[in-house]
Structure formats: C-alpha cells, structure tokens
N, C-alpha and C positions, 0 to 999 in steps of 0.2 A: 452310749445309746441315750436318747432323750425322750421324755414323755411329757407333753404339755410344757416344754421349755425347761424341764427339770431333769438333771442327769439321773440315770438309774444306776445305782451302785450295788444293789442287792434286792432281796425280796422285801415286800412291804404289804401291810394290810389293805392299802388302797388299790392294789392290783391283784386280780385273781386269775388263775389259769385252770381250765378244764381240759384235760387231755383226752385223746381218743379212747384210751383204756383207763378205767378207774384206778386211782392211786390212793387207796385207803390204807389206814393203819390196821393190819390184821389183828393186833392184840387189843384193839379198842372196840367197844360196841358201836353200833350205827350212831346212836345219840352222841357218844363221846367223839366220834369222828366229826360230826357236824358242829359240835360245840368247841372244837379244837382252837379255831382262830379267835373267837371271843374270849376263850379261857387264856390264851397266850397274851391277849391284849389286856387281861386283867379287868374285864368288864364285871360289874356286879353279878353275883350268881343268879339272881332273879332274871336279869337280862339275858344271860347265857341260856337259861332254860327257855325263856320266851322265844328267843331266836331259833333255838333248836326245834322246839315244838312247831313253830310257824313254818319253817322251811321243810321239815319232814312232812308236814301236812300238805304243803305246796306240791311236793313231788309224790304224794300219795303213799308214804311209807311210815306214817306215824305208828302203826301197829307193829313195826319191826325195830323200834327204837332200841330194844335190849338184845337184839340179835348180833352175832358176829358177822363181819362182811362175807366170810366164806359160806355162810348159810343162805346167802342171797344169789339170785341169778345175776349174770353179767349186766343185763339192762338195769336191774334194781341197784346194783353196785354203782353204776354210772349216775343214777338219779341221786344217790347218797353223795357222790362226789360233787354234783352240781349244787346240792343243798349246802354242802360244807363251804363251797366258795361263796355262795350268796349270803350265808350267815355272817360273813365278815364285812358285808356292805361295801364292796369295792367300788371305786369310781371308774375303774377300767377293767374290762374282762377280755381275756384272750381265750377263745373257745375253738379248740382244734377238733373238728368233727365230733362234737359231744353227743349227738343224737344218733350216730351211725349204728350203734349196737342195739338200739331200742326197736321194739315192735312198732308198727305203723301208728296205732292209736296213742301209745305213750309218746311217740315222737311228735305227733301233732299237738297233743296236750301240752307238752313241755315247750313247743314253739309258741303256743298261746301264752303260757305263763312267762316265758322270756320276754315276749312283747309287752305284757302287762307290767312286768318289773321295769323294763326299759322306759316305758311311757311314764311311769310314776317317779322313778329316781334318775333317769337319764344318764346311766353310766355309758362311757364309750365302750363299744363292743366290737372287737375284731374277730369275726366269725369265719372259720375256714370250713368249707364244705365242698363235696363233689356233686351235690344235688343243685341243679340250676333252679328247680322249683323252690327249694328251701332258701336259696340265696335271694331270689326275687321276693319271696314272701316276707323274709325277716329284715332285709336290708333297707337302708336309705341310699346306699351306693354299692354297686357290684363291680368288682375288679376280676377280670379273667386273666390268668397268668399262663405263660408258656412253660413248657418243660425246659430243661437246661439249655441255655442259660435262662433263668427266670426273668421274664420281662412282662410288663403289662400290655396285653393285647386289646383289652376293651375296658373302658371306664364309663359305667352307665349309672346315672341317677335313677332311682325308683322311689315310689312313695306309697306302696301298698301297705307297708308296716304302720303307716300313720292313719289308716282308715279305721278309726275307733268306732266300735259298735257294728261294723260290717261282719256278717257271718263269714267264717273262713271259707266255706264252699262257694259263696258268692264271689269272694275275692279271687279265689283260685280258678274259677271258670269264667271270669270276666275277659272279654277279648283283648283288652290292653295288657292284662297279666300274661295271657297266653302268648301274645306277641313279644313281650319282653323276655319271657322264658325261652321262646324259640330263637330269638336273636342271640341269646347267650349260648344256647346249645349249638347253634350254627357256627359261632366263633370258635367254640371248643373243637368241633369237628374239623374246621379249616386248619386250626393249629396243629391237630394231631396228624393231618395229611401233610402239612408243611414240614413236620419234624421227621418224616420217614425218609 
C-alpha cells in the first residue's frame, strides 16, 4: 500500500485513524489517552501538556481530563479518541464514521471543528459516512460506493467545506447544497435497488 508515493509498512505518527467505536486505553485517564502519541514521540513534556489541553478543550472535555474512559458516555469516549488522534498532528486522517455515535449538536460542533482543523493544517482526510448530508458538508469530493463487489458509482466534486465564514445553517439550506445531497441520495437508492 502506498500513501503519497511512499510505501506504508506499519503505523506512523503522520497517519491517524478514528474508528466507529472509541478505542481508548481503559487503564489510562482521558488526558493520558490524548497525550499518548506525543509521549511516544518523546515530545517535550510542556508540549505534551499543551497539546492535550488544547485538544481536550477542542472536543469540550477538558473538565474530564482526570477521569477514566469507562466513566464517560460512548459519545464522550469518541470525542476523546478524536482528540487523541489530532494531538499527534497527522498529515493523513482516516475517519470511519467517527461522529455516528454522537448526539446531533456534538456531531455538528465536531464537523465544524474538523473543518477548521482541515482549513488550517490541510491534512488529507478520508472520511467514511453513511450520511449524505455529512459527506456533502465536509468533503471536497464525494465517492458513492456499491455493495459487494465495492465499486465507485458516483464521483462528485463539492466545495461547501471551503465556504469560510458561512453559517452552517446557510450552507446546509442553500439550493446547491440540497441538490448535491439529493443527487447522492438518489444514487444510493438506485444502487440498493440494483443490488436486489
């Protein structure tokens, strides 16, 4: 497997993965989970602390820094998992339905934060979702895939994620946004009918 022309031979700090379910270390506090990557990279202790505090604040969990993961709800655990990946400052993110377990407000808030992070640092993000709206809102390019065998059914460029300063509600209710979302939903329905 190659990434940016470089062979991938194992894990690396330049690549981060956020799974559907949080994969936290249960024996570590929330803060220790978030600082794990910077600690393994042997960054100075002050930088480890700064990154941990910054990303816990980003996901709204700074007051839970000393808690154990089992003391948090599933959605809160997922926010810790996202903070842990971001604290490593990766250049590539694979996000497998990372917001699926979150309540609607947390989901929209983290979508905005992900866009802000992406706009400022420009990591490549491969984001898997079953939400057409989420795909259109976050992406620069949306791929719709079929069921087995997996093949690309639609490859559509979108640019709503680049509308800096636009209110999320204005973007999501714009006729062009709605048209793009509906086109994707229609292709998904057609695909599910074809596979029966």
